[in-house]
DOTORVO-625265 format. One record per atom (N, C-alpha, C): residue in one letter; atom name; x, y, z. Coordinates in pm, whole numbers, plus 50000, padded with zeros to 5 digits. Example, Ala and Ser with C-alpha at 12.3 -4.5 7.8 and 13.67 -1.06 7.14 Angstrom:
<dofis>
DOFI   aa   at       X       Y       Z
DOFI    A    N   51319   49431   50780
DOFI    A   CA   51230   49550   50780
DOFI    A    C   51320   49670   50780
DOFI    S    N   51285   49775   50708
DOFI    S   CA   51367   49894   50714
DOFI    S    C   51290   50003   50787
</dofis>
This chain:
<dofis>
DOFI   aa   at       X       Y       Z
DOFI    M    N   77780   54602   06057
DOFI    M   CA   77891   54688   06091
DOFI    M    C   77867   54825   06026
DOFI    V    N   77889   54930   06104
DOFI    V   CA   77874   55067   06058
DOFI    V    C   78011   55132   06065
DOFI    T    N   78046   55211   05964
DOFI    T   CA   78177   55277   05966
DOFI    T    C   78162   55429   05960
DOFI    F    N   78257   55495   06023
DOFI    F   CA   78266   55640   06025
DOFI    F    C   78408   55680   05992
DOFI    T    N   78425   55801   05942
DOFI    T   CA   78559   55851   05913
DOFI    T    C   78596   55958   06013
DOFI    N    N   78713   55944   06071
DOFI    N   CA   78766   56042   06163
DOFI    N    C   78825   56155   06080
DOFI    S    N   78769   56276   06091
DOFI    S   CA   78814   56387   06008
DOFI    S    C   78952   56437   06048
DOFI    R    N   78994   56408   06168
DOFI    R   CA   79125   56452   06215
DOFI    R    C   79237   56360   06166
DOFI    T    N   79212   56229   06170
DOFI    T   CA   79316   56133   06133
DOFI    T    C   79296   56073   05994
DOFI    G    N   79172   56082   05943
DOFI    G   CA   79141   56022   05814
DOFI    G    C   79114   55872   05822
DOFI    S    N   79128   55815   05940
DOFI    S   CA   79108   55671   05954
DOFI    S    C   78959   55637   05965
DOFI    T    N   78930   55512   05933
DOFI    T   CA   78793   55462   05941
DOFI    T    C   78773   55394   06076
DOFI    I    N   78659   55423   06138
DOFI    I   CA   78625   55364   06266
DOFI    I    C   78501   55280   06245
DOFI    S    N   78502   55158   06296
DOFI    S   CA   78388   55068   06281
DOFI    S    C   78312   55053   06411
DOFI    R    N   78181   55038   06399
DOFI    R   CA   78096   55010   06513
DOFI    R    C   78013   54888   06479
DOFI    E    N   78001   54799   06573
DOFI    E   CA   77918   54680   06554
DOFI    E    C   77772   54722   06537
DOFI    D    N   77696   54640   06467
DOFI    D   CA   77552   54662   06457
DOFI    D    C   77492   54647   06597
DOFI    A    N   77376   54704   06616
DOFI    A   CA   77309   54699   06746
DOFI    A    C   77280   54554   06785
DOFI    K    N   77312   54523   06909
DOFI    K   CA   77284   54390   06964
DOFI    K    C   77161   54398   07052
DOFI    D    N   77116   54284   07097
DOFI    D   CA   77001   54279   07189
DOFI    D    C   77046   54295   07334
DOFI    E    N   77155   54366   07354
DOFI    E   CA   77206   54391   07489
DOFI    E    C   77193   54539   07518
DOFI    E    N   77149   54571   07640
DOFI    E   CA   77147   54711   07680
DOFI    E    C   77156   54722   07831
DOFI    F    N   77195   54838   07875
DOFI    F   CA   77200   54864   08018
DOFI    F    C   77161   55009   08043
DOFI    I    N   77127   55038   08166
DOFI    I   CA   77092   55172   08208
DOFI    I    C   77219   55232   08268
DOFI    Y    N   77265   55342   08213
DOFI    Y   CA   77388   55403   08263
DOFI    Y    C   77367   55454   08404
DOFI    E    N   77463   55425   08494
DOFI    E   CA   77450   55464   08634
DOFI    E    C   77573   55534   08689
DOFI    G    N   77670   55568   08607
DOFI    G   CA   77795   55625   08658
DOFI    G    C   77798   55776   08660
DOFI    K    N   77919   55829   08667
DOFI    K   CA   77942   55973   08666
DOFI    K    C   77910   56029   08529
DOFI    A    N   77901   56161   08521
DOFI    A   CA   77861   56228   08397
DOFI    A    C   77954   56195   08280
DOFI    L    N   77892   56175   08164
DOFI    L   CA   77963   56157   08037
DOFI    L    C   77960   56293   07968
DOFI    L    N   78072   56340   07919
DOFI    L   CA   78078   56472   07858
DOFI    L    C   78143   56465   07720
DOFI    V    N   78075   56526   07622
DOFI    V   CA   78127   56534   07486
DOFI    V    C   78106   56676   07435
DOFI    E    N   78206   56732   07369
DOFI    E   CA   78193   56862   07304
DOFI    E    C   78218   56843   07155
DOFI    T    N   78145   56921   07073
DOFI    T   CA   78162   56913   06928
DOFI    T    C   78178   57053   06871
DOFI    D    N   78223   57057   06746
DOFI    D   CA   78224   57183   06673
DOFI    D    C   78087   57202   06610
DOFI    L    N   78073   57303   06526
DOFI    L   CA   77944   57332   06464
DOFI    L    C   77895   57222   06372
DOFI    E    N   77985   57143   06316
DOFI    E   CA   77948   57035   06225
DOFI    E    C   77921   56904   06296
DOFI    G    N   77927   56903   06428
DOFI    G   CA   77902   56780   06503
DOFI    G    C   78022   56688   06513
DOFI    I    N   78141   56740   06490
DOFI    I   CA   78263   56661   06503
DOFI    I    C   78312   56673   06647
DOFI    I    N   78340   56561   06710
DOFI    I   CA   78380   56561   06850
DOFI    I    C   78518   56625   06866
DOFI    T    N   78524   56724   06955
DOFI    T   CA   78649   56794   06986
DOFI    T    C   78702   56759   07125
DOFI    Y    N   78614   56707   07209
DOFI    Y   CA   78653   56668   07345
DOFI    Y    C   78557   56560   07395
DOFI    A    N   78610   56465   07468
DOFI    A   CA   78529   56364   07537
DOFI    A    C   78599   56331   07667
DOFI    N    N   78524   56327   07776
DOFI    N   CA   78588   56295   07903
DOFI    N    C   78620   56146   07911
DOFI    R    N   78702   56112   08008
DOFI    R   CA   78749   55974   08022
DOFI    R    C   78633   55876   08041
DOFI    R    N   78532   55917   08115
DOFI    R   CA   78418   55828   08141
DOFI    R    C   78344   55795   08011
DOFI    F    N   78328   55895   07922
DOFI    F   CA   78264   55869   07793
DOFI    F    C   78348   55769   07712
DOFI    I    N   78478   55787   07711
DOFI    I   CA   78567   55697   07638
DOFI    I    C   78548   55553   07689
DOFI    E    N   78545   55537   07820
DOFI    E   CA   78529   55404   07879
DOFI    E    C   78395   55340   07842
DOFI    V    N   78286   55416   07856
DOFI    V   CA   78153   55360   07832
DOFI    V    C   78130   55333   07684
DOFI    S    N   78179   55421   07597
DOFI    S   CA   78157   55404   07454
DOFI    S    C   78243   55293   07394
DOFI    A    N   78353   55258   07463
DOFI    A   CA   78447   55153   07421
DOFI    A    C   78534   55193   07303
DOFI    Y    N   78529   55319   07263
DOFI    Y   CA   78621   55370   07161
DOFI    Y    C   78746   55422   07231
DOFI    S    N   78856   55430   07159
DOFI    S   CA   78975   55494   07215
DOFI    S    C   78960   55645   07198
DOFI    K    N   79037   55719   07273
DOFI    K   CA   79033   55866   07262
DOFI    K    C   79070   55908   07119
DOFI    E    N   79166   55839   07060
DOFI    E   CA   79209   55870   06923
DOFI    E    C   79098   55846   06821
DOFI    E    N   79014   55748   06847
DOFI    E   CA   78901   55721   06758
DOFI    E    C   78791   55826   06775
DOFI    V    N   78768   55868   06898
DOFI    V   CA   78658   55960   06928
DOFI    V    C   78685   56102   06880
DOFI    I    N   78799   56159   06917
DOFI    I   CA   78829   56298   06882
DOFI    I    C   78847   56308   06730
DOFI    G    N   78762   56390   06667
DOFI    G   CA   78764   56405   06522
DOFI    G    C   78657   56326   06450
DOFI    S    N   78583   56244   06525
DOFI    S   CA   78477   56162   06465
DOFI    S    C   78341   56230   06480
DOFI    P    N   78245   56192   06397
DOFI    P   CA   78112   56253   06406
DOFI    P    C   78039   56210   06533
DOFI    H    N   77968   56303   06592
DOFI    H   CA   77892   56279   06714
DOFI    H    C   77791   56166   06696
DOFI    C    N   77741   56148   06575
DOFI    C   CA   77639   56046   06549
DOFI    C    C   77691   55904   06564
DOFI    M    N   77822   55885   06582
DOFI    M   CA   77877   55751   06591
DOFI    M    C   77821   55674   06711
DOFI    H    N   77770   55742   06812
DOFI    H   CA   77716   55671   06928
DOFI    H    C   77566   55692   06945
DOFI    M    N   77498   55733   06840
DOFI    M   CA   77351   55747   06844
DOFI    M    C   77288   55614   06802
DOFI    H    N   77203   55562   06886
DOFI    H   CA   77143   55432   06858
DOFI    H    C   77045   55443   06740
DOFI    P    N   77051   55348   06646
DOFI    P   CA   76963   55355   06528
DOFI    P    C   76814   55338   06559
DOFI    Q    N   76780   55289   06676
DOFI    Q   CA   76638   55272   06712
DOFI    Q    C   76578   55394   06781
DOFI    M    N   76657   55500   06796
DOFI    M   CA   76601   55623   06853
DOFI    M    C   76511   55690   06751
DOFI    P    N   76399   55747   06794
DOFI    P   CA   76312   55819   06701
DOFI    P    C   76384   55941   06644
DOFI    E    N   76375   55956   06513
DOFI    E   CA   76441   56068   06446
DOFI    E    C   76394   56203   06498
DOFI    A    N   76268   56211   06539
DOFI    A   CA   76211   56337   06587
DOFI    A    C   76285   56388   06711
DOFI    I    N   76338   56299   06792
DOFI    I   CA   76410   56340   06913
DOFI    I    C   76537   56414   06875
DOFI    F    N   76614   56359   06781
DOFI    F   CA   76738   56424   06738
DOFI    F    C   76709   56554   06663
DOFI    K    N   76605   56553   06583
DOFI    K   CA   76566   56674   06510
DOFI    K    C   76531   56785   06608
DOFI    D    N   76454   56753   06710
DOFI    D   CA   76415   56849   06813
DOFI    D    C   76539   56906   06883
DOFI    A    N   76631   56818   06921
DOFI    A   CA   76753   56861   06989
DOFI    A    C   76837   56952   06899
DOFI    C    N   76851   56916   06773
DOFI    C   CA   76930   56997   06680
DOFI    C    C   76867   57134   06655
DOFI    Q    N   76737   57137   06636
DOFI    Q   CA   76669   57265   06613
DOFI    Q    C   76682   57357   06734
DOFI    M    N   76665   57300   06850
DOFI    M   CA   76668   57381   06971
DOFI    M    C   76808   57436   06998
DOFI    T    N   76910   57351   06989
DOFI    T   CA   77045   57396   07019
DOFI    T    C   77099   57489   06909
DOFI    S    N   77060   57467   06786
DOFI    S   CA   77101   57556   06677
DOFI    S    C   77043   57696   06695
DOFI    A    N   76929   57702   06764
DOFI    A   CA   76865   57830   06793
DOFI    A    C   76920   57894   06921
DOFI    G    N   77022   57833   06979
DOFI    G   CA   77084   57889   07098
DOFI    G    C   77021   57847   07229
DOFI    K    N   76932   57748   07226
DOFI    K   CA   76864   57702   07346
DOFI    K    C   76929   57574   07397
DOFI    T    N   76896   57539   07520
DOFI    T   CA   76946   57417   07580
DOFI    T    C   76837   57312   07576
DOFI    W    N   76874   57190   07534
DOFI    W   CA   76780   57079   07521
DOFI    W    C   76809   56975   07628
DOFI    S    N   76704   56912   07677
DOFI    S   CA   76720   56805   07775
DOFI    S    C   76627   56690   07738
DOFI    G    N   76673   56568   07755
DOFI    G   CA   76589   56453   07726
DOFI    G    C   76663   56323   07747
DOFI    Y    N   76592   56215   07720
DOFI    Y   CA   76648   56082   07735
DOFI    Y    C   76702   56034   07601
DOFI    L    N   76820   55971   07606
DOFI    L   CA   76881   55920   07485
DOFI    L    C   76925   55775   07502
DOFI    R    N   76905   55700   07396
DOFI    R   CA   76958   55564   07389
DOFI    R    C   77081   55572   07300
DOFI    N    N   77196   55541   07357
DOFI    N   CA   77322   55546   07285
DOFI    N    C   77368   55404   07253
DOFI    I    N   77478   55394   07177
DOFI    I   CA   77530   55264   07140
DOFI    I    C   77682   55267   07147
DOFI    S    N   77740   55162   07204
DOFI    S   CA   77886   55154   07217
DOFI    S    C   77947   55097   07089
DOFI    K    N   78078   55097   07086
DOFI    K   CA   78150   55041   06972
DOFI    K    C   78116   54894   06950
DOFI    E    N   78086   54822   07058
DOFI    E   CA   78052   54680   07049
DOFI    E    C   77907   54654   07013
DOFI    G    N   77826   54762   06998
DOFI    G   CA   77686   54745   06961
DOFI    G    C   77592   54733   07080
DOFI    V    N   77642   54754   07200
DOFI    V   CA   77560   54746   07321
DOFI    V    C   77498   54884   07346
DOFI    S    N   77368   54885   07371
DOFI    S   CA   77302   55015   07392
DOFI    S    C   77296   55049   07541
DOFI    Y    N   77288   55179   07566
DOFI    Y   CA   77277   55227   07704
DOFI    Y    C   77194   55355   07706
DOFI    W    N   77111   55367   07811
DOFI    W   CA   77022   55482   07827
DOFI    W    C   77083   55586   07919
DOFI    T    N   77068   55712   07881
DOFI    T   CA   77114   55824   07963
DOFI    T    C   77011   55936   07959
DOFI    E    N   77023   56028   08051
DOFI    E   CA   76949   56153   08044
DOFI    E    C   77051   56258   08004
DOFI    A    N   77020   56336   07902
DOFI    A   CA   77119   56427   07844
DOFI    A    C   77074   56573   07851
DOFI    I    N   77173   56658   07861
DOFI    I   CA   77153   56802   07843
DOFI    I    C   77251   56842   07733
DOFI    I    N   77197   56900   07627
DOFI    I   CA   77281   56945   07515
DOFI    I    C   77265   57096   07504
DOFI    Q    N   77377   57166   07508
DOFI    Q   CA   77370   57311   07504
DOFI    Q    C   77475   57367   07408
DOFI    P    N   77442   57481   07346
DOFI    P   CA   77540   57545   07259
DOFI    P    C   77649   57612   07341
DOFI    K    N   77767   57623   07281
DOFI    K   CA   77878   57701   07339
DOFI    K    C   77888   57829   07256
DOFI    F    N   77915   57938   07323
DOFI    F   CA   77919   58069   07258
DOFI    F    C   78056   58133   07273
DOFI    N    N   78094   58215   07174
DOFI    N   CA   78214   58296   07188
DOFI    N    C   78176   58430   07253
DOFI    D    N   78273   58520   07268
DOFI    D   CA   78247   58650   07332
DOFI    D    C   78150   58737   07254
DOFI    A    N   78138   58712   07123
DOFI    A   CA   78047   58790   07039
DOFI    A    C   77904   58733   07042
DOFI    G    N   77884   58624   07118
DOFI    G   CA   77751   58563   07127
DOFI    G    C   77719   58468   07014
DOFI    E    N   77818   58429   06936
DOFI    E   CA   77798   58336   06825
DOFI    E    C   77820   58192   06874
DOFI    I    N   77739   58102   06824
DOFI    I   CA   77754   57961   06861
DOFI    I    C   77881   57907   06796
DOFI    T    N   77966   57844   06877
DOFI    T   CA   78092   57789   06826
DOFI    T    C   78095   57637   06830
DOFI    G    N   77999   57577   06894
DOFI    G   CA   77995   57432   06907
DOFI    G    C   77888   57393   07007
DOFI    Y    N   77895   57268   07052
DOFI    Y   CA   77792   57216   07141
DOFI    Y    C   77856   57129   07249
DOFI    M    N   77789   57120   07363
DOFI    M   CA   77835   57036   07472
DOFI    M    C   77719   56947   07516
DOFI    A    N   77745   56818   07524
DOFI    A   CA   77643   56722   07569
DOFI    A    C   77692   56656   07697
DOFI    T    N   77609   56668   07799
DOFI    T   CA   77638   56604   07927
DOFI    T    C   77531   56497   07949
DOFI    R    N   77577   56376   07974
DOFI    R   CA   77484   56265   07998
DOFI    R    C   77505   56215   08140
DOFI    R    N   77394   56176   08202
DOFI    R   CA   77399   56124   08338
DOFI    R    C   77301   56009   08350
DOFI    A    N   77299   55948   08468
DOFI    A   CA   77206   55838   08492
DOFI    A    C   77063   55887   08476
DOFI    P    N   76980   55812   08405
DOFI    P   CA   76841   55853   08385
DOFI    P    C   76756   55831   08511
DOFI    N    N   76644   55899   08516
DOFI    N   CA   76548   55882   08625
DOFI    N    C   76482   55745   08609
DOFI    A    N   76511   55655   08699
DOFI    A   CA   76462   55517   08689
DOFI    A    C   76310   55509   08691
DOFI    D    N   76245   55602   08761
DOFI    D   CA   76099   55600   08770
DOFI    D    C   76032   55635   08637
DOFI    E    N   76100   55712   08553
DOFI    E   CA   76043   55753   08425
DOFI    E    C   76085   55667   08308
DOFI    L    N   76196   55597   08323
DOFI    L   CA   76259   55533   08207
DOFI    L    C   76170   55434   08133
DOFI    E    N   76094   55353   08201
DOFI    E   CA   76008   55257   08132
DOFI    E    C   75905   55330   08044
DOFI    S    N   75849   55437   08096
DOFI    S   CA   75754   55517   08017
DOFI    S    C   75822   55581   07897
DOFI    V    N   75946   55628   07917
DOFI    V   CA   76024   55688   07807
DOFI    V    C   76045   55584   07698
DOFI    M    N   76088   55465   07736
DOFI    M   CA   76113   55358   07639
DOFI    M    C   75987   55326   07560
DOFI    D    N   75875   55314   07629
DOFI    D   CA   75747   55285   07562
DOFI    D    C   75711   55395   07463
DOFI    E    N   75725   55520   07505
DOFI    E   CA   75690   55631   07417
DOFI    E    C   75784   55639   07297
DOFI    Y    N   75912   55620   07317
DOFI    Y   CA   76008   55624   07206
DOFI    Y    C   75982   55510   07108
DOFI    D    N   75947   55391   07159
DOFI    D   CA   75912   55279   07071
DOFI    D    C   75791   55316   06985
DOFI    R    N   75691   55379   07047
DOFI    R   CA   75571   55420   06974
DOFI    R    C   75606   55524   06867
DOFI    L    N   75688   55622   06903
DOFI    L   CA   75728   55725   06807
DOFI    L    C   75805   55664   06690
DOFI    K    N   75894   55572   06720
DOFI    K   CA   75974   55506   06616
DOFI    K    C   75885   55419   06527
DOFI    E    N   75795   55342   06588
DOFI    E   CA   75706   55252   06516
DOFI    E    C   75615   55330   06421
DOFI    N    N   75564   55443   06467
DOFI    N   CA   75473   55525   06386
DOFI    N    C   75547   55619   06293
DOFI    N    N   75681   55623   06307
DOFI    N   CA   75763   55712   06224
DOFI    N    C   75706   55854   06223
DOFI    T    N   75672   55900   06341
DOFI    T   CA   75608   56029   06355
DOFI    T    C   75710   56139   06386
DOFI    A    N   75675   56259   06352
DOFI    A   CA   75762   56373   06377
DOFI    A    C   75723   56445   06506
DOFI    E    N   75629   56388   06581
DOFI    E   CA   75585   56454   06704
DOFI    E    C   75694   56451   06810
DOFI    R    N   75688   56548   06898
DOFI    R   CA   75786   56558   07006
DOFI    R    C   75748   56464   07119
DOFI    S    N   75846   56428   07196
DOFI    S   CA   75821   56346   07313
DOFI    S    C   75796   56436   07433
DOFI    Q    N   75714   56388   07523
DOFI    Q   CA   75692   56463   07647
DOFI    Q    C   75813   56455   07739
DOFI    Y    N   75909   56367   07706
DOFI    Y   CA   76025   56348   07791
DOFI    Y    C   76148   56425   07745
DOFI    C    N   76130   56521   07658
DOFI    C   CA   76243   56602   07618
DOFI    C    C   76194   56740   07575
DOFI    G    N   76285   56833   07572
DOFI    G   CA   76249   56968   07532
DOFI    G    C   76345   57070   07589
DOFI    E    N   76304   57194   07585
DOFI    E   CA   76389   57303   07629
DOFI    E    C   76402   57306   07781
DOFI    V    N   76520   57334   07825
DOFI    V   CA   76544   57351   07968
DOFI    V    C   76617   57483   07986
DOFI    Y    N   76580   57561   08085
DOFI    Y   CA   76643   57689   08110
DOFI    Y    C   76744   57672   08222
DOFI    L    N   76870   57700   08192
DOFI    L   CA   76977   57685   08291
DOFI    L    C   77021   57818   08350
DOFI    G    N   76954   57924   08313
DOFI    G   CA   76992   58054   08366
DOFI    G    C   77069   58135   08263
DOFI    R    N   77063   58265   08279
DOFI    R   CA   77130   58355   08186
DOFI    R    C   77280   58328   08183
DOFI    D    N   77334   58322   08063
DOFI    D   CA   77477   58300   08039
DOFI    D    C   77525   58161   08079
DOFI    A    N   77434   58067   08102
DOFI    A   CA   77477   57932   08144
DOFI    A    C   77560   57863   08036
DOFI    C    N   77539   57899   07911
DOFI    C   CA   77609   57831   07802
DOFI    C    C   77739   57903   07762
DOFI    H    N   77766   58017   07818
DOFI    H   CA   77887   58093   07781
DOFI    H    C   78008   58040   07855
DOFI    F    N   78118   58021   07781
DOFI    F   CA   78241   57967   07841
DOFI    F    C   78350   58071   07835
</dofis>
């Protein structure tokens, strides 16, 4: 069992340890927004349903609450470095629900900017992964995790969405 503290309510939220159950996400987009510290400020209804947390548990909780422990650390480091630099990151992610069930998605994580061009938070959109690539992604991520390497994956990196795509 893993626990997190909701900074908004002060309550403790528990997540089951990872189980040997997983599925490939195939539904509509999952959307989560965070502040600069990675605290969730918004989650769409679909994310709430798939993650199995209540909206009250999610809003105010750390974004890492649904990051699967078997994901290679280099993937998250790459995403954080890129988005902190104002760039948009895209790649495959293995997430984990409150019940410990993992699910694969393809994600785009982008910074949100204010009118002065300063980063004010982040937005992560997850969708169904490309089925043709997913087996190769899983194999590569297992290799990266097993070797505990800091190398980047060929299945993630910077994506250009066009000028001002991240401005709200």
